[in-house]
ZANU-32319 format. One line per 4 residues: their letters; for each residue x, y negated, z negated of N, C-alpha, C. Coordinates in steps of 0.001 Angstrom, whole numbers. Example, Ala and Ser with C-alpha at 12.3 -4.5 7.8 and 13.67 -1.06 7.14 Angstrom:
<atoms>
as> 13190 5690 -7800 12300 4500 -7800 13200 3300 -7800 ~ 12850 2250 -7080 13670 1060 -7140 12900 -30 -7870 $
</atoms>
This chain:
<atoms>
mrig> 13194 -89721 23867 12555 -91229 23379 13343 -91452 21849 ~ 13676 -92679 21569 14317 -93112 20919 14054 -92984 19470 ~ 14706 -92690 18381 13741 -92372 17363 13741 -94119 16449 ~ 12599 -93834 15959 11366 -95275 15655 10627 -95610 16436 $
rfer> 10163 -94969 17114 8833 -95663 18151 8213 -94357 18859 ~ 7563 -93660 17602 6782 -92812 17501 5626 -93056 17176 ~ 4371 -92317 18171 3128 -92938 18430 1982 -91496 17829 ~ 2837 -90518 18327 1785 -89166 17976 3136 -88547 17191 $
llli> 2518 -87853 16130 3420 -86990 15475 2560 -85742 15326 ~ 2987 -84402 15294 2669 -83409 14943 3491 -82362 14028 ~ 2628 -82111 12565 3496 -81676 11328 3173 -80301 11894 ~ 3583 -79149 11323 3562 -77709 11300 4079 -76953 9935 $
kiad> 3051 -76430 9170 3098 -75851 7915 2149 -74817 7633 ~ 1855 -73544 8096 1283 -72625 7939 1249 -71936 6654 ~ 532 -72500 5611 713 -72324 4305 -263 -72458 3751 ~ -634 -71666 2231 -1259 -71756 1451 -1038 -73280 421 $
lgda> -1739 -73243 -417 -1870 -74355 -1159 -673 -75448 -1756 ~ -162 -74185 -2303 1711 -74617 -2888 2480 -74902 -1753 ~ 2257 -74635 -1010 3311 -74585 196 3198 -76117 927 ~ 1846 -76319 896 1360 -77133 1482 1607 -78408 675 $
aitl> 1262 -78627 -299 1028 -79616 -1357 2846 -80041 -1406 ~ 3449 -79293 -1164 5391 -79559 -1863 5343 -80424 -343 ~ 4802 -80354 492 5398 -81106 1948 4566 -82894 1845 ~ 3577 -82944 1321 2925 -83791 840 3847 -85143 704 $
paih> 4999 -85247 -50 5465 -86225 -542 6414 -86552 593 ~ 6871 -85674 1634 7547 -86155 2934 6614 -86799 3746 ~ 5532 -86038 3783 4479 -86941 5162 4274 -88315 4872 ~ 4157 -88234 3568 3717 -89801 2993 4861 -90372 3144 $
slrk> 6322 -90196 3296 7467 -90810 3772 7086 -91349 5075 ~ 6783 -89977 5706 6652 -90221 7414 5540 -90861 7885 ~ 5082 -90986 6825 3827 -92228 7341 3986 -94010 7114 ~ 4721 -93711 6085 5319 -95357 5991 6258 -95806 6882 $
aypq> 6661 -94547 7433 7536 -95150 8502 7105 -95433 9721 ~ 6069 -94804 9935 5373 -94993 11530 4164 -95026 10595 ~ 3769 -96521 10272 1817 -96542 9824 783 -96973 10787 ~ 1455 -97178 12323 236 -96877 13125 136 -95449 14134 $
aslh> 1497 -94578 14005 1199 -93428 14112 -90 -92770 14203 ~ -103 -91221 15073 -1142 -90579 14764 -560 -89304 14188 ~ -799 -88815 13162 -67 -87700 12040 -1127 -86763 12500 ~ -897 -85630 12848 -1481 -84381 12872 -1010 -82926 12380 $
vvss> -1468 -82390 12005 -957 -81103 11234 -1492 -79696 11696 ~ -976 -78524 11590 -1112 -77295 12014 -1218 -76473 10894 ~ -1981 -76225 10209 -1938 -75735 9056 -2943 -74259 8470 ~ -3268 -73597 7575 -3827 -72599 7384 -5067 -73049 7157 $
plgt> -5975 -72285 6642 -7332 -72711 6296 -7105 -73653 4989 ~ -6233 -72915 3979 -6664 -73694 2811 -5634 -74673 2870 ~ -4611 -74687 3568 -3747 -75869 3657 -4058 -76740 4277 ~ -5338 -76530 5446 -5753 -77255 6026 -6841 -77995 4988 $
elyr> -7323 -77777 4047 -8200 -77993 3354 -7776 -79003 2725 ~ -6615 -78676 1799 -5647 -79530 1414 -5117 -81017 2405 ~ -4660 -80714 2982 -4412 -81809 4067 -5470 -82657 4385 ~ -6486 -82348 4719 -7731 -82866 5102 -8045 -84040 3601 $
lspd> -7487 -83867 2519 -7702 -84875 1098 -6634 -85850 1393 ~ -5391 -85821 2469 -4627 -86751 2422 -4863 -88104 3715 ~ -4939 -88966 3498 -5075 -90332 3848 -4167 -90620 4965 ~ -3068 -89919 4360 -2062 -89801 5210 -1866 -88896 6862 $
idrc> -2981 -88077 6571 -3120 -87044 8067 -4331 -87506 8648 ~ -4011 -87596 9964 -5549 -88236 11058 -6284 -86952 11910 ~ -5547 -85914 11405 -6221 -84597 12280 -5782 -83480 11782 ~ -6395 -82392 11585 -5639 -81149 11466 -6075 -79847 12742 $
fvle> -5325 -79016 12587 -5633 -77840 13602 -5394 -76682 12365 ~ -6108 -75691 12041 -6410 -74527 11521 -5809 -73369 12492 ~ -4865 -72320 11849 -4097 -71238 12195 -4110 -70584 11345 ~ -4900 -69327 11974 -5013 -67918 10802 -3628 -66992 11173 $
ksrl> -2940 -66714 10758 -2232 -65797 10789 -2440 -64329 11020 ~ -3217 -64616 9608 -3411 -62778 9286 -4818 -62761 10854 ~ -5315 -63256 11438 -5818 -62611 12523 -5457 -62637 13957 ~ -4334 -63172 13909 -3718 -63134 15201 -3166 -61785 16144 $
krpa> -2902 -60840 15180 -3325 -59553 16005 -4685 -58815 16417 ~ -5640 -59822 16427 -6802 -59114 16641 -7041 -59865 18243 ~ -7909 -59377 18490 -8199 -60149 20230 -8992 -61708 20179 ~ -9858 -61807 19037 -10368 -63107 18541 -9366 -64067 17918 $
gala> -8290 -63216 17283 -7336 -64471 16691 -6355 -64771 17909 ~ -5982 -63886 18752 -4956 -64664 19777 -5847 -65123 20856 ~ -7117 -64711 20886 -8119 -66438 22341 -7644 -67546 21214 ~ -8267 -67203 20052 -8185 -68919 19004 -6709 -69744 19012 $
larl> -5540 -68561 19037 -4120 -69289 19515 -3992 -69815 20982 ~ -4860 -69071 21809 -4337 -69477 23042 -4996 -71046 23176 ~ -6589 -71100 22554 -7052 -72547 22520 -6460 -73077 21806 ~ -5586 -72915 20948 -4811 -74280 19804 -3449 -74448 20544 $
lwtl> -2810 -73732 21197 -1973 -74213 22439 -1928 -74914 23523 ~ -3342 -74753 23930 -3744 -75796 24920 -3924 -77258 24541 ~ -4989 -76660 23430 -5342 -78293 23048 -3808 -79288 22185 ~ -2901 -78464 21776 -1249 -79199 21072 -682 -79695 22766 $
rrqq> -1139 -78881 23953 -21 -79373 25129 -1330 -80528 25169 ~ -2181 -80597 25172 -3095 -81822 25397 -2549 -83471 25122 ~ -2573 -83388 23433 -2175 -84119 22828 -730 -84867 23497 ~ -30 -84361 23731 1152 -85099 24343 2060 -85790 22716 $
ydav> 2737 -85146 22017 3157 -85850 20780 4431 -85886 21198 ~ 5311 -86990 20848 6195 -87828 20752 7287 -86969 19897 ~ 6810 -86674 19010 7550 -85777 18174 7077 -84943 17261 ~ 7954 -83750 16973 6901 -82564 16013 7963 -82229 15124 $
alfh> 7536 -81982 13309 8207 -81740 12572 7751 -79897 12118 ~ 8885 -79291 12228 8771 -77931 11781 9101 -78108 10092 ~ 7806 -77528 9456 8192 -77558 7751 8825 -75893 7566 ~ 9439 -75169 7966 9235 -74178 8152 11293 -73225 7890 $
hltt> 11335 -71968 7568 12504 -71728 7543 12528 -70722 8346 ~ 13102 -70321 9396 13150 -69312 10370 13434 -68034 10196 ~ 12901 -67826 8926 13487 -66400 8036 13261 -64947 8374 ~ 12145 -64940 9253 11048 -63670 9756 11581 -63801 11476 $
nagr> 11397 -62544 12191 11334 -62865 13572 9905 -63438 13960 ~ 8947 -62479 13281 7609 -62982 13774 7581 -64332 14075 ~ 7525 -65004 12068 7579 -66795 12330 8656 -67217 12911 ~ 9876 -66618 13378 10417 -67717 14351 9808 -67840 15390 $
slyq> 9246 -66598 16393 8477 -66653 17503 7589 -67337 17547 ~ 6619 -67267 16681 5693 -67963 16491 5624 -69742 16465 ~ 6733 -69898 15514 6958 -71467 15409 7906 -71852 16764 ~ 8546 -71055 17394 8747 -71561 18753 7895 -72031 19563 $
llla> 6852 -70792 19616 5364 -70761 20498 5086 -72062 20397 ~ 4690 -72240 19388 3976 -73822 18951 4685 -74990 19423 ~ 5937 -75018 18894 6750 -75731 19396 6911 -76404 21320 ~ 7070 -75068 21945 6980 -75030 23334 5587 -75079 23899 $
atas> 4715 -75315 23142 3463 -75505 23804 3082 -77347 23617 ~ 3892 -78062 22660 3692 -79191 22990 4500 -80142 23790 ~ 5110 -79705 24494 6387 -79704 25261 6777 -81108 24705 ~ 6996 -81569 23074 7553 -82702 22796 8646 -82273 23194 $
pvra> 9287 -83763 23259 10782 -83558 23837 11634 -84233 22028 ~ 11009 -84032 21213 11672 -84509 20053 11296 -83000 18764 ~ 12169 -82233 18278 11324 -81014 17702 12659 -80717 16255 ~ 11954 -81595 15548 12925 -81391 14015 12756 -80281 13243 $
gldn> 13094 -79760 12654 12945 -78671 11822 14428 -78261 11208 ~ 14164 -77047 10360 15148 -76404 9818 16506 -75455 10573 ~ 17691 -75005 10524 18304 -74537 11349 19127 -73646 10615 ~ 19144 -72530 10548 19843 -71465 10187 20985 -70928 10972 $
glgt> 20779 -71279 12372 21497 -70550 13181 21082 -70274 14717 ~ 19749 -70075 14223 18336 -69707 15150 17545 -70785 15506 ~ 17891 -72268 15288 16802 -72875 15726 17242 -73448 17021 ~ 17334 -73147 17904 18005 -73265 19578 17251 -74013 20148 $
flth> 15853 -73840 19750 14682 -74665 20469 14465 -75927 20191 ~ 15449 -76521 18586 15379 -77517 18201 15755 -78399 18308 ~ 15338 -79601 18634 16594 -81049 19054 17151 -81458 17932 ~ 16880 -81856 16602 16929 -81829 15589 17374 -81427 14684 $
rvpd> 18480 -80940 14147 18484 -79839 13856 18939 -80207 11877 ~ 18441 -79487 10773 18581 -79790 9430 19520 -78691 9421 ~ 20134 -78895 8574 21192 -77331 8151 20063 -76788 7271 ~ 19954 -75325 7746 19629 -74488 6301 19966 -74131 5839 $
rgfg> 20169 -74220 4277 21517 -74034 3201 20606 -72697 2716 ~ 19622 -72140 3204 19186 -71105 2206 17954 -71490 1187 ~ 17175 -70443 612 16526 -70990 -413 17235 -71066 -1814 ~ 16853 -71683 -2204 17513 -72341 -3722 18750 -73708 -3471 $
acpe> 18750 -73509 -2066 20342 -74776 -2102 19597 -75886 -2590 ~ 18290 -76238 -2221 17748 -77425 -2717 16395 -77128 -2616 ~ 15364 -77705 -3773 13689 -77712 -3727 13200 -77395 -2294 ~ 12270 -77305 -1988 11401 -76854 -741 11301 -78167 -305 $
wdya> 10450 -79192 -1411 10312 -80026 -681 11551 -81390 -648 ~ 12512 -81055 -827 13858 -81793 -404 14144 -81189 595 ~ 13639 -79987 1332 14063 -79633 2530 12876 -80494 3459 ~ 11662 -80499 3116 11313 -81363 3745 11036 -82915 4238 $
ravv> 11898 -83178 3111 12586 -84714 2598 13147 -84841 4188 ~ 13982 -83734 4126 15220 -84008 5332 14951 -83855 6673 ~ 13721 -82999 6573 13350 -82799 8231 12545 -84114 8489 ~ 11906 -84671 7710 11400 -86250 8105 12022 -87106 8296 $
ealg> 13168 -87130 7292 14298 -88005 7495 15231 -88051 8879 ~ 15472 -86892 9821 15634 -86794 11141 14983 -87351 12081 ~ 13991 -87682 11355 12460 -88543 12557 12595 -89861 11891 ~ 12962 -90362 11133 13955 -91311 11024 12872 -92266 9625 $
aspq> 12683 -90913 8893 11800 -91772 7688 12436 -91825 6399 ~ 12339 -92456 5737 13018 -92969 4189 13298 -91516 3493 ~ 14688 -91684 3000 14834 -90278 2705 14391 -90556 772 ~ 14112 -91720 353 13691 -91778 -683 12033 -91162 -964 $
lerp> 11944 -89968 -1573 10260 -89748 -1566 9202 -90435 -2685 ~ 8301 -90654 -2069 7216 -90887 -3264 5815 -89796 -3364 ~ 5465 -90332 -4392 3957 -89504 -4974 3193 -89878 -4054 ~ 2866 -89338 -3436 1769 -89310 -2129 59 -89545 -2986 $
rlrv> -1077 -90174 -2660 -1985 -89800 -3257 -2360 -89263 -2251 ~ -3964 -88516 -2995 -4895 -87804 -2020 -6137 -88421 -2304 ~ -7334 -88088 -1347 -8474 -89210 -898 -9723 -88066 -1296 ~ -10125 -88194 -2735 -11316 -87282 -3137 -12273 -87716 -3246 $
pdaa> -13436 -87342 -2898 -14668 -87944 -2120 -15331 -88317 -3956 ~ -16193 -88965 -3350 -17606 -89278 -4867 -17914 -88376 -5603 ~ -18570 -87354 -4727 -19030 -86012 -5228 -18182 -85488 -5855 ~ -17446 -85199 -5419 -16060 -84091 -6537 -15576 -84949 -7268 $
frra> -15458 -85916 -7700 -15181 -86877 -9021 -16627 -86697 -9855 ~ -17699 -86246 -9706 -19120 -86296 -10382 -18689 -85234 -11012 ~ -18669 -84252 -9814 -18652 -82837 -10078 -17831 -82424 -11337 ~ -16456 -82829 -10993 -15440 -82861 -12317 -16245 -83120 -13423 $
qelv> -16626 -84548 -13455 -16985 -84965 -14716 -18027 -83512 -15168 ~ -19165 -83333 -14272 -20078 -82451 -14993 -19308 -81231 -15663 ~ -18219 -80941 -15378 -17401 -79927 -15639 -16855 -79789 -17034 ~ -15684 -81209 -16877 -14809 -81179 -17960 -15840 -82289 -19181 $
gdar> -16611 -83007 -18444 -16559 -83863 -19628 -16311 -85243 -19480 ~ -15841 -86397 -20505 -15006 -87272 -20727 -13435 -87054 -21098 ~ -13401 -85512 -21890 -12394 -85020 -21826 -11387 -85847 -22774 ~ -12297 -86159 -24058 -11489 -87438 -24788 -10680 -86274 -25824 $
dglv> -10666 -85110 -26257 -9957 -84339 -27074 -8723 -84293 -26315 ~ -8088 -84691 -24713 -7451 -84051 -24340 -7386 -83318 -23661 ~ -7433 -83024 -22365 -7815 -81853 -20986 -6226 -81236 -21065 ~ -6394 -79828 -21184 -5295 -79113 -20654 -5929 -77921 -19846 $
vihp> -5751 -78029 -18185 -5842 -77223 -17679 -4645 -75872 -17350 ~ -5362 -74477 -17208 -5120 -73753 -17638 -4968 -72393 -16427 ~ -3609 -71885 -15173 -4215 -71503 -14116 -3421 -70234 -14231 ~ -4194 -69762 -14880 -3387 -67742 -14989 -2935 -67217 -13557 $
gvgp> -3496 -67824 -12494 -3411 -66778 -11193 -2115 -67155 -10412 ~ -2331 -66485 -9315 -1381 -66722 -8130 -1338 -65936 -6657 ~ -949 -66641 -5693 -1585 -66032 -4489 -1260 -64732 -4369 ~ -1698 -64269 -3062 -1547 -62951 -2678 -241 -62690 -2549 $
fapa> 625 -63303 -2103 1564 -63058 -1401 2593 -62589 -2627 ~ 2838 -62840 -3870 3580 -62510 -4525 3163 -62095 -6002 ~ 1917 -61426 -6351 1435 -61012 -7700 2735 -60740 -8879 ~ 3640 -60237 -8576 4284 -60536 -9593 4820 -61748 -10229 $
rrwp> 4367 -62625 -10121 4864 -64111 -10363 3825 -64024 -11943 ~ 2702 -63781 -12235 2244 -63549 -12951 2660 -63267 -14169 ~ 2569 -64431 -15501 2954 -63990 -16646 1983 -63500 -17184 ~ 2017 -62529 -18580 693 -61773 -19091 -81 -62753 -19084 $
iesf> -1664 -62383 -19043 -2641 -62621 -19296 -2539 -62903 -20716 ~ -2474 -62026 -21657 -2260 -62014 -23402 -1346 -63148 -23676 ~ -226 -63788 -22858 856 -64465 -23427 -129 -65457 -23365 ~ -965 -66115 -21972 -1665 -67449 -21544 -2750 -67635 -22976 $
ttva> -3254 -65914 -23665 -4201 -66263 -23992 -3761 -66697 -25573 ~ -2886 -66273 -26293 -1893 -67101 -27148 -1677 -68451 -27066 ~ -1367 -68788 -26099 -925 -70397 -25699 -2242 -71156 -26074 ~ -3423 -70712 -25611 -4624 -71334 -25556 -5510 -71242 -26495 $
relt> -5414 -70144 -27393 -5884 -70245 -28834 -4726 -71279 -29647 ~ -4233 -71632 -29776 -3488 -72414 -30635 -3722 -74310 -29931 ~ -4017 -73900 -28842 -4017 -75137 -28012 -5543 -75683 -28665 ~ -6406 -74813 -28252 -7692 -74820 -28760 -7784 -75687 -30207 $
rqgy> -7079 -74444 -31356 -7029 -74795 -32471 -6564 -76221 -33210 ~ -5533 -76737 -32186 -5410 -78152 -32369 -6107 -79271 -32058 ~ -6916 -78824 -31353 -8392 -80114 -30858 -8059 -80099 -29215 ~ -7157 -79594 -28853 -6994 -80115 -27033 -8522 -78851 -26268 $
qvvv> -8974 -79726 -25486 -9824 -79107 -24605 -9044 -78029 -23421 ~ -9747 -76794 -23672 -8971 -75814 -22559 -9814 -75551 -21708 ~ -9681 -75737 -20338 -9872 -75169 -19113 -9575 -74216 -18469 ~ -9922 -73155 -17650 -8913 -72467 -16842 -9940 -72369 -15603 $
tgtv> -8591 -72401 -14679 -9221 -72242 -13574 -8499 -71169 -12464 ~ -9357 -70991 -11462 -8876 -69806 -10275 -10158 -69378 -9439 ~ -9425 -68547 -8520 -10950 -68027 -8106 -12013 -67393 -8428 ~ -12947 -66483 -7764 -13922 -65493 -8339 -13131 -64168 -8561 $
neep> -12019 -64289 -7472 -11311 -63066 -7257 -10308 -62553 -8380 ~ -10234 -63722 -9229 -9274 -63765 -10063 -9466 -63596 -11827 ~ -10977 -63825 -11639 -12045 -63287 -13061 -12061 -62328 -13935 ~ -11845 -61046 -12818 -11469 -60010 -14097 -10225 -59996 -14574 $
earp> -8858 -60406 -13743 -7750 -60332 -14713 -7697 -61732 -15669 ~ -8445 -62566 -15803 -8251 -63824 -16638 -9462 -63327 -17878 ~ -10059 -62335 -17747 -10850 -62073 -18946 -10663 -62256 -20106 ~ -9358 -61508 -20451 -9238 -61878 -22599 -9097 -63234 -22589 $
llrt> -8324 -64367 -21729 -7827 -65583 -22121 -9902 -66283 -21960 ~ -10618 -65952 -21199 -11802 -66574 -21099 -12988 -66249 -22250 ~ -12261 -65226 -22883 -12982 -64917 -24232 -12635 -65601 -25567 ~ -11446 -66411 -25267 -11094 -67317 -26636 -11422 -68415 -26890 $
pgvt> -12283 -68208 -27903 -13189 -69280 -28721 -12896 -70790 -27978 ~ -13596 -71705 -27467 -13090 -72981 -27084 -13010 -73212 -25945 ~ -12384 -71918 -25471 -12117 -72691 -23882 -13134 -72348 -23148 ~ -13048 -72988 -21860 -13871 -73150 -20462 -13441 -72473 -19639 $
slig> -14760 -71864 -18522 -13982 -71395 -17482 -14988 -72178 -16390 ~ -13804 -72762 -16074 -13965 -73292 -14534 -13513 -72269 -12822 ~ -13445 -70948 -13484 -13403 -69604 -12280 -14233 -69963 -11528 ~ -14171 -70288 -10101 -15466 -70122 -9124 -16394 -71351 -9192 $
rtdl> -15378 -72468 -10117 -16544 -73251 -10112 -16422 -74684 -9671 ~ -15452 -74509 -8629 -14781 -75699 -7773 -13966 -75384 -6857 ~ -14205 -76230 -5913 -13812 -76293 -4495 -12368 -77061 -4516 ~ -11635 -77442 -3514 -10781 -77525 -3791 -10339 -79369 -4368 $
atlv> -11364 -80146 -3742 -11847 -81485 -3852 -12152 -81706 -5445 ~ -13071 -80899 -6028 -13273 -80841 -7043 -12211 -80585 -8217 ~ -11393 -79592 -7669 -9956 -78884 -8640 -9106 -79734 -8810 ~ -9177 -80961 -7564 -7994 -81999 -7556 -8499 -83156 -8548 $
avlq> -9918 -83265 -8272 -10272 -84388 -9746 -10175 -83601 -11132 ~ -10394 -82208 -10976 -10258 -81794 -12495 -8780 -81895 -12998 ~ -7865 -81926 -12096 -6517 -82094 -12600 -5719 -83217 -12712 ~ -6826 -84011 -11970 -6397 -85817 -12135 -6836 -86395 -13349 $
qakl> -7668 -85599 -14283 -7950 -85722 -15708 -7027 -85113 -16986 ~ -6364 -84208 -16505 -5783 -83383 -17141 -4360 -84114 -17700 ~ -4283 -84099 -19139 -3444 -84572 -19772 -2261 -82934 -19702 ~ -2568 -81972 -19550 -1305 -81348 -19253 -1641 -80069 -18296 $
vign> -802 -79244 -17877 -1304 -78259 -16490 -441 -76921 -16992 ~ -731 -75777 -17076 270 -74957 -17416 -447 -73540 -16523 ~ 611 -73100 -15666 413 -72030 -15021 1931 -71539 -14727 ~ 1375 -70437 -13581 2491 -69484 -13250 2992 -70701 -11844 $
dsgv> 4346 -69634 -11353 4963 -70705 -9813 3855 -70498 -9154 ~ 2543 -71389 -8962 1443 -71363 -8145 855 -72547 -7311 ~ -69 -72802 -6298 -392 -73610 -5899 -648 -74691 -6690 ~ -1485 -74160 -7693 -2394 -75113 -8526 -916 -75840 -9240 $
thla> -206 -75301 -10054 1104 -76082 -10600 1973 -77243 -9799 ~ 2222 -76572 -8466 2495 -77554 -7321 1648 -79156 -6996 ~ 375 -78368 -6960 -236 -79700 -6823 -339 -80580 -7876 ~ -422 -80085 -9108 -417 -80764 -10130 778 -81828 -10134 $
avlg> 1855 -81242 -10066 3204 -81692 -9938 2729 -83228 -8987 ~ 2606 -82790 -8087 2101 -84111 -6763 1651 -84692 -7379 ~ 583 -84738 -7965 -483 -85321 -8903 273 -85911 -9717 ~ 1330 -85761 -10003 1666 -86705 -11163 1427 -86063 -12539 $
rptv> 857 -85334 -12923 326 -84391 -13779 1285 -83745 -14811 ~ 1552 -84018 -16099 2915 -83414 -16904 2405 -81703 -16640 ~ 3321 -81094 -16070 3036 -79371 -15892 4270 -78775 -16267 ~ 3689 -77458 -16960 4675 -76379 -17273 4381 -75524 -16203 $
aifg> 5277 -74812 -15299 5447 -73580 -14061 6752 -72760 -14883 ~ 5795 -71823 -14877 6679 -70331 -15560 6784 -69612 -14513 ~ 8422 -69551 -14853 9011 -68928 -13388 9909 -67475 -14065 ~ 9378 -66444 -12779 9993 -65401 -13322 10762 -64597 -11964 $
psnp> 10256 -63942 -11213 10967 -63493 -10135 11398 -64627 -8881 ~ 10274 -65277 -8450 10615 -66668 -8224 11783 -67346 -8014 ~ 12320 -68117 -7164 13346 -68648 -7640 13011 -70391 -7630 ~ 13287 -71108 -8990 13043 -72295 -9231 13950 -73098 -8512 $
dawr> 15360 -73033 -8467 15774 -73933 -7263 15607 -74081 -6143 ~ 14516 -73560 -5749 13731 -73668 -4415 12601 -74170 -4608 ~ 11350 -73096 -5891 10142 -73291 -5604 9955 -74444 -6735 ~ 10537 -75057 -7408 10283 -75868 -8639 9479 -76783 -7827 $
pfea> 8012 -77430 -8674 6938 -78386 -7974 7965 -79351 -7846 ~ 7335 -80809 -7253 7761 -82071 -6619 8402 -82405 -8370 ~ 10049 -83072 -8047 10161 -83518 -9413 10321 -82751 -10717 ~ 10212 -81675 -10837 10766 -80964 -12060 12293 -80499 -12034 $
eivt> 12219 -80654 -13635 13051 -80207 -14265 13426 -78927 -14521 ~ 14511 -77958 -14213 14464 -76372 -14521 14689 -75756 -15766 ~ 14420 -75723 -16734 14453 -75525 -18136 14534 -73868 -18672 ~ 15157 -73957 -19392 15402 -72972 -20237 14792 -72773 -21715 $
petl> 14334 -71846 -22597 13977 -72038 -24227 15415 -72425 -24508 ~ 16407 -72343 -24221 17578 -73107 -24968 17902 -74754 -24574 ~ 17303 -74692 -23268 17666 -76241 -23367 16169 -77576 -23201 ~ 15036 -76379 -23690 13756 -76751 -23531 14247 -78458 -24156 $
tttr> 14654 -78910 -25521 14775 -79630 -26354 15317 -80914 -26206 ~ 16061 -80369 -24345 17128 -81604 -24174 16117 -82363 -23229 ~ 15422 -82034 -22571 14781 -82726 -21074 14255 -83797 -21703 ~ 13858 -84441 -20894 12757 -85712 -20888 11886 -85683 -19490 $
asvl> 11978 -85051 -18744 10675 -84654 -17757 9752 -84075 -18000 ~ 8607 -84905 -17215 7062 -84441 -17625 6553 -83207 -16966 ~ 7769 -82722 -15856 6768 -81345 -14659 8092 -80468 -15444 ~ 7948 -79331 -15814 9049 -78408 -16306 9121 -77031 -15592 $
alta> 9968 -76665 -14923 10006 -75718 -14234 10581 -74315 -15374 ~ 9621 -73693 -16176 10597 -72991 -17291 10650 -71469 -16928 ~ 12180 -71309 -17196 12625 -69773 -16578 13355 -68984 -18108 ~ 13379 -67883 -17797 14318 -67224 -19011 15682 -67120 -18474 $
alpc> 16089 -67284 -17229 17411 -67712 -16597 17761 -66355 -16701 ~ 17268 -64958 -16657 18113 -63539 -16461 18839 -63402 -15462 ~ 20237 -62525 -15755 20876 -62185 -14804 20059 -61771 -13280 ~ 19198 -60829 -13740 18791 -59821 -12680 17586 -61017 -11711 $
apcc> 17768 -62360 -12254 16245 -63049 -11759 17479 -64258 -11040 ~ 16528 -64998 -10121 15175 -64704 -9031 15735 -63380 -8338 ~ 14397 -62710 -8133 14671 -61583 -6969 14038 -62022 -5742 ~ 13115 -63077 -5172 12326 -63219 -4414 12788 -64956 -4063 $
yvgf> 12679 -64831 -2962 13579 -66340 -1917 14705 -66654 -2459 ~ 15849 -65895 -2334 17298 -65807 -2672 18005 -65911 -1362 ~ 18866 -67288 -1133 19752 -67043 250 18999 -67292 1421 ~ 18714 -66467 2548 17933 -66036 3385 17498 -64753 3406 $
rvgr> 17222 -64439 2482 16322 -63523 2543 14851 -63452 1478 ~ 14070 -62928 2213 12520 -63142 862 12787 -62466 -10 ~ 13622 -61497 -218 13736 -60608 -1351 12664 -59734 -1607 ~ 12555 -59782 -3066 11586 -58438 -3276 10068 -59784 -3934 $
pqgc> 8866 -60073 -3206 8114 -61057 -4037 7232 -59821 -4715 ~ 7598 -58476 -4620 6469 -57392 -5492 7229 -57598 -6962 ~ 9109 -58218 -6737 9150 -57924 -8552 9921 -56709 -8876 ~ 9869 -56222 -10248 10577 -55118 -10721 9058 -54554 -11537 $
strt> 9578 -53154 -11828 8015 -52901 -12531 8200 -53404 -14052 ~ 9252 -53821 -14324 9369 -54274 -16219 9332 -55925 -16336 ~ 9473 -56548 -15377 8763 -58061 -15241 9556 -58327 -16743 ~ 10604 -58086 -16967 11137 -58883 -18306 11575 -60196 -17958 $
clid> 11676 -60525 -17015 12158 -62190 -16936 10928 -62888 -16938 ~ 9751 -62393 -17136 8181 -63167 -17298 8151 -62725 -18643 ~ 8275 -61561 -19492 7785 -61185 -20767 9164 -61736 -21719 ~ 10025 -61607 -21298 10953 -62721 -22036 10781 -63939 -22565 $
lhpd> 9973 -64556 -21601 9394 -66063 -21884 8373 -66131 -23160 ~ 8525 -65852 -23958 7271 -65681 -25555 5973 -66822 -25222 ~ 5000 -66431 -25375 3930 -67776 -25770 4603 -68725 -27043 ~ 5282 -68702 -27637 6164 -69582 -28348 6745 -70454 -27515 $
vvlr> 7642 -70296 -26975 8327 -70778 -25861 7269 -72192 -24718 ~ 6203 -71335 -24062 5324 -72272 -23390 4682 -72875 -24328 ~ 4478 -72579 -25430 3504 -73301 -26187 4571 -74502 -27070 ~ 5925 -74919 -27507 6605 -75641 -27520 6853 -76482 -26001 $
aalq> 6894 -75658 -24900 7206 -76833 -24112 5728 -77180 -23910 ~ 4493 -77178 -24007 3501 -77509 -23839 3265 -78918 -24934 ~ 3225 -78504 -26342 3076 -79385 -27136 4312 -80571 -26916 ~ 5591 -80171 -26265 6150 -81047 -25999 6033 -82180 -25110 $
lleg> 5218 -81996 -24740 4752 -82373 -23010 3443 -83505 -24044 ~ 2746 -82963 -24596 1360 -83500 -25302 1456 -84240 -26218 ~ 2359 -83824 -26940 3066 -85199 -28043 4121 -86110 -27419 ~ 4670 -86471 -26394 5513 -87076 -25779 4545 -87711 -25354 $
drds> 3637 -87594 -25233 2206 -89238 -24186 2731 -89791 -23173 ~ 3674 -88652 -22595 4311 -89211 -21021 3419 -89594 -20027 ~ 3395 -90553 -19974 2206 -91244 -18677 3046 -90952 -17016 ~ 2522 -89875 -16725 3494 -90128 -15271 2088 -90117 -14157 $
sw> 864 -90435 -14669 202 -90777 -13401 717 -91839 -12738 ~ -160 -92529 -12019 56 -93629 -10640 -287 -94979 -11286 $
</atoms>
């Protein structure tokens, strides 16, 4: 089928919140290229929850990779493969690197099940099952959201990315209003957690606490987000006078509504900072062992303590830029998601540096909303 005549497209991104969020600009570009097409996606449960908020997506299929080794998970996969075959997709976009043998086998199986004549994705030399191969130059050769752009460009989408919109239910907006009020003092969202894959990305909770204490002293309204499981780690921060805990009190749609009201979002390299950047909110994302060249949020600029004052960007990927970092997602290897025992790359980012970055964005009064 000639590029430009697609009516049914499948997108594959089996990942959690942040990895799903950074594909949204590329998916929006694909939707603009094919406004009448049906766009479906296969993702994880949390990724699916986000994709269902996108007006660019028509249907979602859930795949839980963690259950595939169980009989019930294998049966669910078989049913999914049969469902995908029946959809008769004109094209498939695979938003994954072919880094691990297990991952590559799963993606090849999904693509084969579709029997689609057009299969686009990143090729590191092992993508023989792809018909439209985008050169994979390794983690960090470009941001992950730019790799996603290249994949949809191979399917005829524009190379120019735009910020997408999310469709948030009215009930979620009302719930967010109940939680944060009218935020007249300037709402600052702090998200101290990270996903389970690489907990070494956590900046010390004591450092977050120092930043929150100073921001509340200066009159900003500080709220802390996270899951119930993250509450014990966040307790020192939650005890800060003037800080409001939203931990365990928001579903994803409500979290999006809260972020949309934020004057600033501060967090680790995590799903929430990626989501905030895609939503156009001023963001400080703190990087330690993970690779900012690969995982910096959408449209973020990488800055160090020395270059902080020279940037005009409203989304910052802040790193100490030590010689030993990054040690996770470099080249064609996952590397060390567990980091090292010293965490020097995070400890060397002192609270005063993050506070300077925060105040620079808050006082700059940059409006990056749509």
